[in-house]
KEVO-626170 format. One record per residue (C-alpha): residue in three letters; x, y, z. Coordinates in Angstrom, 1 decimal. Each point is the difference from the previous one (the first is absolute). Layout:
BEGIN
<nupa residuo="Ala" u="X" v="Y" w="Z"/>
...
This chain:
BEGIN
<nupa residuo="Unk" u="-9.7" v="12.2" w="-16.0"/>
<nupa residuo="Unk" u="-1.4" v="2.8" w="2.3"/>
<nupa residuo="Unk" u="1.9" v="3.2" w="0.4"/>
<nupa residuo="Unk" u="0.3" v="-0.7" w="3.8"/>
<nupa residuo="Unk" u="1.6" v="-3.4" w="-0.5"/>
<nupa residuo="Unk" u="2.5" v="1.5" w="-2.6"/>
<nupa residuo="Unk" u="0.9" v="2.8" w="2.5"/>
<nupa residuo="Unk" u="0.4" v="-2.5" w="2.7"/>
<nupa residuo="Unk" u="2.4" v="-2.0" w="-2.0"/>
<nupa residuo="Unk" u="1.8" v="2.9" w="-0.9"/>
<nupa residuo="Unk" u="0.5" v="0.9" w="3.5"/>
<nupa residuo="Unk" u="1.2" v="-3.4" w="0.8"/>
<nupa residuo="Unk" u="-2.8" v="-1.0" w="2.5"/>
<nupa residuo="Unk" u="-1.1" v="-3.5" w="0.5"/>
<nupa residuo="Unk" u="-3.1" v="-1.3" w="2.0"/>
<nupa residuo="Unk" u="2.0" v="-0.5" w="3.1"/>
<nupa residuo="Unk" u="1.2" v="3.5" w="0.0"/>
<nupa residuo="Unk" u="-3.5" v="1.4" w="-0.9"/>
<nupa residuo="Unk" u="-1.4" v="-1.9" w="3.0"/>
<nupa residuo="Unk" u="2.5" v="1.4" w="2.4"/>
<nupa residuo="Unk" u="-0.4" v="3.5" w="-1.2"/>
<nupa residuo="Unk" u="-3.8" v="-0.4" w="0.1"/>
<nupa residuo="Unk" u="0.4" v="-1.3" w="3.6"/>
<nupa residuo="Unk" u="1.8" v="3.0" w="1.1"/>
<nupa residuo="Unk" u="-2.1" v="2.4" w="-1.8"/>
<nupa residuo="Unk" u="-3.3" v="-1.6" w="1.0"/>
<nupa residuo="Unk" u="1.2" v="-0.7" w="3.7"/>
<nupa residuo="Unk" u="-2.0" v="-3.1" w="0.5"/>
<nupa residuo="Unk" u="-0.8" v="-3.0" w="-2.5"/>
<nupa residuo="Unk" u="-2.6" v="-2.4" w="1.3"/>
<nupa residuo="Unk" u="-0.1" v="-3.5" w="-1.2"/>
<nupa residuo="Unk" u="-3.2" v="-2.0" w="0.8"/>
<nupa residuo="Unk" u="0.1" v="-3.6" w="1.1"/>
<nupa residuo="Unk" u="-0.7" v="-2.6" w="-2.7"/>
<nupa residuo="Unk" u="-3.1" v="-1.8" w="1.1"/>
<nupa residuo="Unk" u="-0.1" v="-3.8" w="-0.3"/>
<nupa residuo="Unk" u="-2.4" v="-2.8" w="0.6"/>
<nupa residuo="Unk" u="1.1" v="0.2" w="3.6"/>
<nupa residuo="Unk" u="-2.0" v="3.0" w="0.5"/>
<nupa residuo="Unk" u="-3.3" v="-1.4" w="-1.2"/>
<nupa residuo="Unk" u="0.1" v="-3.1" w="2.0"/>
<nupa residuo="Unk" u="-1.2" v="1.5" w="3.3"/>
<nupa residuo="Unk" u="-2.6" v="2.0" w="-1.9"/>
<nupa residuo="Unk" u="-1.5" v="-3.2" w="-1.4"/>
<nupa residuo="Unk" u="0.2" v="-1.7" w="3.3"/>
<nupa residuo="Unk" u="-1.9" v="3.1" w="1.6"/>
<nupa residuo="Unk" u="-2.6" v="-0.1" w="-2.6"/>
<nupa residuo="Unk" u="-0.5" v="-3.9" w="0.6"/>
<nupa residuo="Unk" u="-0.2" v="0.6" w="3.8"/>
<nupa residuo="Unk" u="-2.5" v="3.0" w="-0.5"/>
<nupa residuo="Unk" u="-2.1" v="-2.0" w="-2.4"/>
<nupa residuo="Unk" u="-0.3" v="-3.0" w="2.4"/>
<nupa residuo="Unk" u="-0.8" v="2.3" w="2.9"/>
<nupa residuo="Unk" u="-2.7" v="1.7" w="-1.9"/>
<nupa residuo="Unk" u="-1.5" v="-3.4" w="-1.2"/>
<nupa residuo="Unk" u="-0.1" v="-1.3" w="3.6"/>
<nupa residuo="Unk" u="-1.6" v="3.3" w="1.2"/>
<nupa residuo="Unk" u="3.0" v="1.3" w="2.0"/>
<nupa residuo="Unk" u="-0.1" v="3.6" w="-1.4"/>
<nupa residuo="Unk" u="2.0" v="1.6" w="2.9"/>
<nupa residuo="Unk" u="2.5" v="-2.7" w="-0.3"/>
<nupa residuo="Unk" u="0.7" v="0.6" w="-3.7"/>
<nupa residuo="Unk" u="0.0" v="3.7" w="0.5"/>
<nupa residuo="Unk" u="2.6" v="-0.2" w="2.8"/>
<nupa residuo="Unk" u="2.2" v="-2.3" w="-1.8"/>
<nupa residuo="Unk" u="-0.1" v="2.2" w="-3.2"/>
<nupa residuo="Unk" u="0.6" v="3.1" w="2.0"/>
<nupa residuo="Unk" u="3.2" v="-1.4" w="1.6"/>
<nupa residuo="Unk" u="1.5" v="-1.5" w="-3.0"/>
<nupa residuo="Unk" u="-0.6" v="3.2" w="-2.0"/>
<nupa residuo="Unk" u="1.4" v="2.1" w="2.8"/>
<nupa residuo="Unk" u="3.4" v="-2.0" w="-0.1"/>
<nupa residuo="Unk" u="0.1" v="-0.6" w="-3.9"/>
<nupa residuo="Unk" u="-1.3" v="3.1" w="-1.5"/>
<nupa residuo="Unk" u="2.8" v="2.3" w="1.0"/>
<nupa residuo="Unk" u="2.5" v="-2.7" w="-0.9"/>
<nupa residuo="Unk" u="-1.4" v="-0.5" w="-3.6"/>
<nupa residuo="Unk" u="-0.5" v="3.8" w="-0.5"/>
<nupa residuo="Unk" u="3.2" v="1.3" w="1.6"/>
<nupa residuo="Unk" u="2.9" v="-2.3" w="-0.7"/>
<nupa residuo="Unk" u="2.7" v="1.8" w="-2.0"/>
<nupa residuo="Unk" u="3.6" v="0.8" w="-0.1"/>
<nupa residuo="Unk" u="1.0" v="3.6" w="-0.3"/>
<nupa residuo="Unk" u="3.6" v="1.0" w="-1.1"/>
<nupa residuo="Unk" u="0.4" v="3.4" w="1.6"/>
<nupa residuo="Unk" u="2.0" v="3.0" w="-1.2"/>
<nupa residuo="Unk" u="2.0" v="-0.1" w="3.3"/>
<nupa residuo="Unk" u="1.7" v="-3.4" w="-1.0"/>
<nupa residuo="Unk" u="-2.4" v="-2.3" w="2.0"/>
<nupa residuo="Unk" u="-2.4" v="-2.6" w="-0.8"/>
<nupa residuo="Unk" u="-3.2" v="-0.3" w="1.9"/>
<nupa residuo="Unk" u="-2.0" v="-3.4" w="0.1"/>
<nupa residuo="Unk" u="-3.5" v="0.4" w="1.1"/>
<nupa residuo="Unk" u="-2.6" v="-2.7" w="0.6"/>
<nupa residuo="Unk" u="-3.4" v="1.1" w="1.5"/>
<nupa residuo="Unk" u="0.2" v="1.7" w="3.2"/>
<nupa residuo="Unk" u="2.4" v="-2.7" w="1.6"/>
<nupa residuo="Unk" u="3.1" v="0.1" w="-2.1"/>
<nupa residuo="Unk" u="2.0" v="3.2" w="-0.7"/>
<nupa residuo="Unk" u="3.7" v="-0.6" w="-0.5"/>
<nupa residuo="Unk" u="2.5" v="2.7" w="-0.9"/>
<nupa residuo="Unk" u="3.3" v="-1.2" w="-1.7"/>
<nupa residuo="Unk" u="2.9" v="2.1" w="-1.0"/>
<nupa residuo="Unk" u="0.8" v="-1.0" w="-3.6"/>
<nupa residuo="Unk" u="3.7" v="0.3" w="0.5"/>
<nupa residuo="Unk" u="-0.2" v="-2.8" w="2.6"/>
<nupa residuo="Unk" u="-1.8" v="-2.5" w="-2.6"/>
<nupa residuo="Unk" u="2.7" v="-2.7" w="-0.9"/>
<nupa residuo="Unk" u="-2.0" v="-2.4" w="-2.3"/>
<nupa residuo="Unk" u="-3.3" v="-0.7" w="-1.4"/>
<nupa residuo="Unk" u="-1.1" v="-3.5" w="-1.1"/>
<nupa residuo="Unk" u="-3.2" v="-1.2" w="-1.7"/>
<nupa residuo="Unk" u="-1.9" v="-2.6" w="2.1"/>
<nupa residuo="Unk" u="-3.3" v="-2.0" w="0.2"/>
<nupa residuo="Unk" u="0.1" v="-0.5" w="3.7"/>
<nupa residuo="Unk" u="-3.3" v="-0.2" w="1.9"/>
<nupa residuo="Unk" u="1.3" v="1.4" w="3.1"/>
<nupa residuo="Unk" u="-2.1" v="2.9" w="1.5"/>
<nupa residuo="Unk" u="1.2" v="3.3" w="-1.4"/>
<nupa residuo="Unk" u="-1.4" v="3.4" w="-1.2"/>
<nupa residuo="Unk" u="-0.6" v="-1.3" w="-3.5"/>
<nupa residuo="Unk" u="-3.4" v="-1.0" w="-1.6"/>
<nupa residuo="Unk" u="1.5" v="-2.5" w="-2.6"/>
<nupa residuo="Unk" u="2.4" v="-2.9" w="0.0"/>
<nupa residuo="Unk" u="1.9" v="1.7" w="-2.8"/>
<nupa residuo="Unk" u="2.4" v="1.7" w="2.5"/>
<nupa residuo="Unk" u="3.4" v="1.7" w="0.6"/>
<nupa residuo="Unk" u="1.8" v="-0.6" w="3.1"/>
<nupa residuo="Unk" u="1.9" v="3.3" w="0.9"/>
<nupa residuo="Unk" u="3.1" v="-0.6" w="2.3"/>
<nupa residuo="Unk" u="1.2" v="3.2" w="1.8"/>
<nupa residuo="Unk" u="2.1" v="0.8" w="3.1"/>
<nupa residuo="Unk" u="2.0" v="-3.0" w="1.2"/>
<nupa residuo="Unk" u="-2.7" v="-2.7" w="0.7"/>
<nupa residuo="Unk" u="-3.3" v="1.7" w="-0.9"/>
<nupa residuo="Unk" u="-2.4" v="-1.0" w="-3.0"/>
<nupa residuo="Unk" u="-3.5" v="0.6" w="-1.2"/>
<nupa residuo="Unk" u="-2.0" v="-1.5" w="-2.8"/>
<nupa residuo="Unk" u="-1.9" v="2.3" w="-2.4"/>
<nupa residuo="Unk" u="-1.9" v="-0.3" w="-3.2"/>
<nupa residuo="Unk" u="0.2" v="3.1" w="-2.2"/>
<nupa residuo="Unk" u="-2.3" v="0.0" w="-3.1"/>
<nupa residuo="Unk" u="2.8" v="1.2" w="-2.1"/>
<nupa residuo="Unk" u="2.9" v="-1.8" w="1.4"/>
<nupa residuo="Unk" u="2.5" v="0.9" w="-2.8"/>
<nupa residuo="Unk" u="-0.6" v="3.7" w="0.2"/>
<nupa residuo="Unk" u="0.1" v="-0.1" w="3.9"/>
<nupa residuo="Unk" u="3.4" v="-2.0" w="0.0"/>
<nupa residuo="Unk" u="1.4" v="2.4" w="-2.6"/>
<nupa residuo="Unk" u="-1.0" v="2.9" w="2.0"/>
<nupa residuo="Unk" u="1.5" v="-1.3" w="3.3"/>
<nupa residuo="Unk" u="3.4" v="-0.9" w="-1.8"/>
<nupa residuo="Unk" u="0.2" v="3.5" w="-1.5"/>
<nupa residuo="Unk" u="-0.2" v="1.4" w="3.5"/>
<nupa residuo="Unk" u="2.3" v="-2.9" w="1.4"/>
<nupa residuo="Unk" u="2.1" v="-1.6" w="-2.7"/>
<nupa residuo="Unk" u="1.4" v="-2.5" w="2.4"/>
<nupa residuo="Unk" u="-3.3" v="-1.9" w="0.4"/>
<nupa residuo="Unk" u="0.4" v="-3.5" w="-1.4"/>
<nupa residuo="Unk" u="-3.1" v="-1.3" w="-1.9"/>
<nupa residuo="Unk" u="-0.4" v="-3.7" w="-0.3"/>
<nupa residuo="Unk" u="-2.8" v="-1.0" w="-2.3"/>
<nupa residuo="Unk" u="-0.8" v="-3.8" w="0.7"/>
<nupa residuo="Unk" u="-1.8" v="-1.8" w="-2.8"/>
<nupa residuo="Unk" u="-2.4" v="-2.7" w="1.1"/>
């Protein structure tokens, strides 16, 4: 066993406490979105349309189509993440269109879901975050367990419902 692990056990820290302390020290912890098959479907469709247009001799049409789709998709694929900030807030970002700031103390419940509804999530392996009285947002952090543990350390009143499918 490593000396750090022994010291951590001697001090009485567990993983949740470590994540909470790390969040307070590091100020911001960024969880990138998990990427599922739904991210790659538009790219495959785009490749098919571009290939068809090139074969039919419509080069400008293929360039235009590819540019429009990439201008919309690239920021979403590259910049969808969830940041737990040191000030006690959760920032949900998806491209240049969605930028939601949620007070972590207003989060009531989180529930796993496979919903196909539109949301700032790049996978169908999602968490629905219920906050305020009637608001919710679906997200898909890569490391769901660490994400939930860190939020529950900041707000222990958060109920986590893990559905099995």
